[in-house]
N, C-alpha and C positions, 0 to 999 in steps of 0.2 A: 226687457222692455216693460214699462208700466202701462197697463191698460186702464183707460178711463171708463169705469163702468158704474159708478155710484149715481144715485138719483140726483144728488146735489150738483153733480158736474155734467148731467145730461144736457142742460140748456147750453152750457159753454161748448160742449161737444157739437151740438147741432149748429151753433153760431160759427164755430171754427170750420166745420165742414162746408157750410154755406159759403163762407169767404173763399175757401179753396176751389169750390166748384164754380163760383162766379169768375175766379181768375182763369179757370180752364176754359170758360166761355170767351174770355177776353182775347186769348191767344189766336184762335182761328179768325176772329174779327180783325185783328191786326194783320194777319196773313193775307186775307182777302181784300182788306182795305187798300193795301199797296197796289193790288191789281186794278181794282175798280177806279182808283183815282189817277191812274197813269195818264189817261187821255187828257183829263182836265189839267193836270200838272204840266203836261207838254204844251198845252195852249197858253198857260199862264207864265211858265218860267222858261220855256224854249230851250230845254237841255238837249244834249246830244243823245244818240241811241244808247250808248253805254251807260250814261248817267241815269237815263230813264229805266233801263233794264235793272239797274242796281236797286230800284225801289223794291223789287221782289227778291232779286238775287242776293243783295246785301243782307236782308233780313234772314233768308234761309241759310246763307253761308255761316253767319255767326251763331245762329240758333243751332244748326246741326253740329258744327265743329265744337261748340262750347258746351253741349249738353252733358257729355261724359264728365268733364271737369266740374260742371255745376252739380252733378250727382255726387261726385266724390266730396265736394264741399258740403253738401247737405248731409251726407253721412257722417263726416268728421267734425263739422261745426254744428251749432244748433240750427236745426232746419228752419225754425221761425225766423232767425236772422237772415238766412238766405232768401226765404220767401218774401219778407218785407223789403229787403234790399233790392230784389228783383223788381217788385212793384214800384218802388221809389224811382229806380232807374228808368223803368218803363214810362212812368208819368213824366219825368223830366225830358226824356228823348222824344216822346210824343208831342209835348208842348213845344219843344225846339223845332220839330218838323212843321207844326202849325204856324210858326212865326218866321220860318226861313224864307229867303228870297233867292236861293241858289240851289240848283239841282245837285251840285257837288256836295255842299254841306248837308243837303237833304239825304243823300245816299249814306253819308257818314252817320247821321242820326238814325237812319233805318238799321244800320249795322249795330249801333248801340241798343236799339230796340230788340234786335235778335238776341244779344247777350242777356238783356233783361228778361226776355221770354224764357231762355234756358234756365236762368236762376229761379224764376217764378215757378216753372213746371217742376224742376227738380226738388225745390223746397216744399212745394205743395204735395207732391206725391209722397215724399218722405214723411211729411206731417200726417197724411192720411194713414200711412202704414203704422204710425205710432198710435193713432186714435182708434183703430179698429183691428180686429183679428177674426180669423175663422170665416164663416159664411157672410158676416157683416162686412168684412173687408172686400170680399168678392162683389157684393152688391154695390158698395160705394164706388169701387173702381169701374164697375159696369156703368154706373150713373155718370162717372167722369168721362168715359168714352162716348156716352150718349150726348153729353153737352158739347163735346168736340164736334160731333156730327151735326148738332143744331147750329153751332157757329159756322161750320162750313156750308150748311145748306142755306141758311138765311142771311149770313153775313154779307154776301155780295148784294143782295136785294136791299138790305137796310143801308149799307154804305152807298149804294147807287142812288137811293132816294135822297139821302142827306147831301150827296155831291150835287145832284141835279137841283135840289131846292135851296141849299145854303152855300155850296162851294166846298172844294176839297179840304180846305183848312179846318172846317168844322168836324170832319171825320176824325182827324188826329186830336183836335181839342176834346172831342167826346171820349176818345180812348184815354187821354190823360186824366180826365175827370173820373172815369170809371176806375182807373188804376189807383187814384188817390183814395176814393171811397172804399174800395176793396182792401187796400193796404191798411187803412184806419180800422176797418172791421177785423182784419187779421191780427193787428197789433193788440186789440182789445180782447180777442176771443181765443187765440191760439196759445196754448200753454207751452212755455219754454222748458224743454227737458234736457238734462245733461246727456251727452253722448256716452253710451256704455263702452267699456274697454273693448278694443278689437285690434286686429292686425294694423300696423301702420299703413297709411295711405300710400299708394303707388303714385307719387307725384310725378316722377320722371316718366313713367309709362303713360300716364294721362296726358302729360305735356307733349310727348312725342306723337301719340296717336292723334291728338287734336291738331298739332302742327301739320301732320301728313294730310288730314282731311281738309284743313284750311287751304293748304297749298294746292292740293289737287282740284278742289272746287273753284278756287280763284283762277287757276290756269284755264279751266273749262269756260269760265265766264269771259275771260279775256281773249279766248281763241278766235271768236268771230271778228273782233276788232283788229287784232294784230297778225293773225295768220299762223298756220301750223309751224312754219319754218322761222318764226321770229325769235329773237333773243329772249324776249319776255316769256314766251311759252316754254322755251328750253330751260330757263332758270326755274320756272315753276315746276316742271316735271322733275328736274334734278332734285329740288328740295323735297318733293313728294317721295321720290325713291329713297333718298337719304334718310328722311325721317321714318319712313316705313321700315327700312332695313334695320335701323337702330332700335325701333320698337320691337320687331320680331326677336332680335338678339337679346334685348332687355328682358322680354317675357320668359326667355329660356334660362335666365340666370338668377331670378329671384323667386322666393318661396310664395309670395302672395301678390301676383300681378293684378292689375286692374281687371283684366280678363285673360284667360288662357286660350291660345289658338287651338288647343286640343279639342275645344268645343266644335270647331269647324270640321274636325275629322270625324265627327259623329254624323252619319248620313241623315238620320231622322231630323236632327236639329238644323243641319244645313238646308234641308227641305223647307223647314219652317221659316228660315231666314229669307228664302226666296219669295215668300208671300208678301211682305212689305215692299220688296223690290218690284214685284208685279203690280201691286196697287199704286206704286209711284207712277208707273208708266201708263196704266189704264185708267187712272182717276186723278191723282194729285196734280200732275202736270196739266191736265185738261182744265183744271180750275183756273190756271193762269192763261194758257194760250187761247182758249175758246173765247173768254171775254175780250181779249185783245183783238182777236179776229172779228168778232161781231161789232166792236166799236170802230175798228180801223177799216176793215175790208167790206163791211156791210153798212157802215155809217149809222149804227144804232146808238141810242143814248145809253148812259150808264145804267139807268133803270131798266130799259128794254132788254139789254144784254143780260142783266142779272135775272130777270124774269125767265128768259130762255134757259139760263144756266140751272134754274131750279129743276129742270128735267133730269139733269145729271145728279144733283145733290140731294133732292128730296128722298130718293130711295134709301139714303143713308140713315134716315130717321126710323125706317120700318124694318128693312130687310136684315140688318144684323140681329135683331130680335127673332125674326123668322128663322134665320140660320141656327141660332141657339136652340130654338124649339125643334128644328129638324134633327138635331143630334140625338133625340130620343130614339130615332129609327135608323139614322144613317151615320156613318163615320165622319167626323169633322174634316178629315183630310179629303174625303171624296166630295163633300159639300163645297170645300174651297176650290177644288179642281173644277167642279161644275160651274162655279161662279166665274172663274177665270176664262173658261171656254165661252160662257155667255158674254163676258166682256169683250172677248176677241171678236165675236159676231157683231156686237154693237159698234166697235171701232171700224170694222169694215163698212157697216152701214153708214157711219158718219162720213167716211171718205167719199162714198158715192153721193151722199146728200150735199156735201160741200161742192162737189163737181157739178151737180145739177141745179145748184142754187135754190134748194127747197128747205125753208126754215122749219116747216112742219116735219118733214122727213128727218132733218137734223135733230130736232127735239126728240122725236121718237127713238132714234138710234142712241141719243145720249141717255134716254131713260133706260134702255136695255143695258147700256154700258154701266150705268150707275147701279142697277140691280146686281149685275155680275160682280162689280167691285165690292158691293156691300156684303155679299155672302161670306167671303173670307175675312172681311174687316172685323166682324164681331167675334171671330174665333181665333184670331192670330195670337193674342196675348196668352190665352189659356194654353194653346198648343206650344208656345215657346217655353212655358214653365214646365209643362208635362213632358217635354221632349228630353229632359235631362233628369239626373238624380236630384233628390231633395237638397243635398249639400251644395249643388251648383245652381239652384233655382234663381237666387238673387243675381248671380253673375250672368246667367242666361237672360234674365229680364233686362238687365242693364245693356248687354250687347244687342239684344233685339231692338230696344227702343233707340239705341244709337244708330243702328242700321236703318231703322224706319225714318228717323228725322234727318240724319245726314244723307240718306239715300234720296230724300225729296229734293234737297238742294243740288245734289249731283245730277239727278235725273232732269231737273229743270235746266241746268246749265247745258247738258248734252242736247236736250231738245231745242233750245235756242240756237246752239251752234249748228245743228242740223238744218233748222229753218233758214239760217243765214246761208249755208252751203247750197241748199236747194234753190233759193232765190238767186244766188250768184250764178248758178248754172243756167237758170231760166233766162236771166238777163244776157248772159253770154251768148245764148242761142238766138235771142231777139236782136241784139246789137253786137255782133262779133267784133266790130271795129272800135267799140267803146274802150277808153283807157281803163286799165285794171283798177287804179285807185278810186276813180269815181264809181265804177261798177261795184267794188267791194263795199264802199260806204253806203251806197244805195241799198245793197243787199242786207246790210245790218239794220237799216231803217225798216225794210220790208219784213225782216224776221220778227219784229215787234208789231207788224201790221200797221206801221206808220206810213200809209200810202201817200199822203199829201206831202210829207217831208221828202220822200223819195222822188216825187214828181218835181219838186223844186230843183233837185240835182239833175233830173233827166226830163226836162220839159219836152223833148222830142218824142217821148213815149206817152201816149194818152193814159189818163187815169184808169179807164176800164181795162186796158192791157196790163197795167201794173197790178190791178186787183186780180186779174186772171192769173198772173204770175204767183201771187200770194196763195190763191186757191190751189194751184197745182202743187206748190210746196207743201201745203197742208194735206193734200191728197196722198202724196208720197209718205209724209210723216205718219199719218194715221195708219197706213199699211205697215209701216215699220213698227209702230207701237203695237199693232195687232200681232205681228210676228214675235215681238218680245214677250207679250202676254201669253201667246200660245206656247212658246218655248218654256216659259216658267211653269205653265200648267202641266206640261209633259214631265218636266223634271221634278216638280212637287209630287206628282202622282207616283213617280218611281221612288223617290227618296223617302216619302212618308210611309211606304210599305216596309221600310227597314225597321227593325226593332230598336228601342231605346237602349243604348249601351249603359251598363252600370259602372263602367270604369271612370 
């Protein structure tokens, strides 16, 4: 690898870094933009519950399942090409979203936007790895993570204000304009480098792994709409199992797989992989479901819901740095476990606050949850690399990032399916004579907190009673998320005590 260190190239270095960091800020804005604009799109385009859910699910599906393939492409092709191609596709898909008049096509364009996000992130990360080495690389990747936190913290507020003031289409027009400007800056500043000789890319393994992830996440997304015993869900699960089995068999037969499953047999590394799983359930999914709840079941505007969401996201700006500072005296694993335990308490507090209809109590509990999630958030990447030998550090980082991003999509699909189930059970208890088809459709609407649409299907049930049904579903869900977070904390504490294996 050729390191750029001369004085004459320092200006280009800074410009290229700035372009990549701005792209990193763009991705969480697109993630949160899909959530904040859902209510406005529903009012404007009148889509069904599945098509509206696809605004977020479609993006996370293709982003998560495509990241590994995008990383392989960035390693084997010129990373600049992958980065610029990702931003170009991002700009085109965002512009198409801004111009569309159908929720069906909008969902397709959001899926394209997810592919673009995977290409952009993979190309940008690889470019940074070529631009920096040693402590400088650590600092710039820390800045990259900070900007992700900034985007997650303030993205909902910025997008909510734009949606309230100008309309939802301007959100995606702004994302398209940002992508074009960043892409132009990257084209002018990032130096194209030839890929050094290395082992051939594991194309088949990458394709099988991506297919398994795509099939599994899609099945979970479709589960509330079609039911667990439907042919659609059966086919999805069959594809997942087949692709997964072929992937496992494939990794055992080649010398250089995209990643080896032997990593999962190392207890310490397995414990590290549980950290992003835990933060998916105690933080990332809340970025989706809480705004939907506030806009649908509490009838707040996009801006009002985004302001309340700051209680959850603002700690992400400060506490990852505090966690890094605390490592001077405390073990990173213990700090992470403490954070997950704190997040567990915050989730329980959120459950009670939703049941008692107290927005101040809800915001306070969200703040505690945000602090708890932020403590392991700033330590996970370093733990992932240090949990394996130097020779496997790159593979470990790739697997860790794939678990983190793909896990977000899977966790979101699971949470939405659970909300649909809890709402269905609540409706069944309220109206036991209601026909199953109408009940199930109304439950899917309520899973996204679309109370008014559910009321159109069930005019015999007052709106306050439907809101109470949604509140009870969230009450159960938050307790479930607390149980998952607590379980992860226990297992992380046990597994991280195991030594790093040198094999």
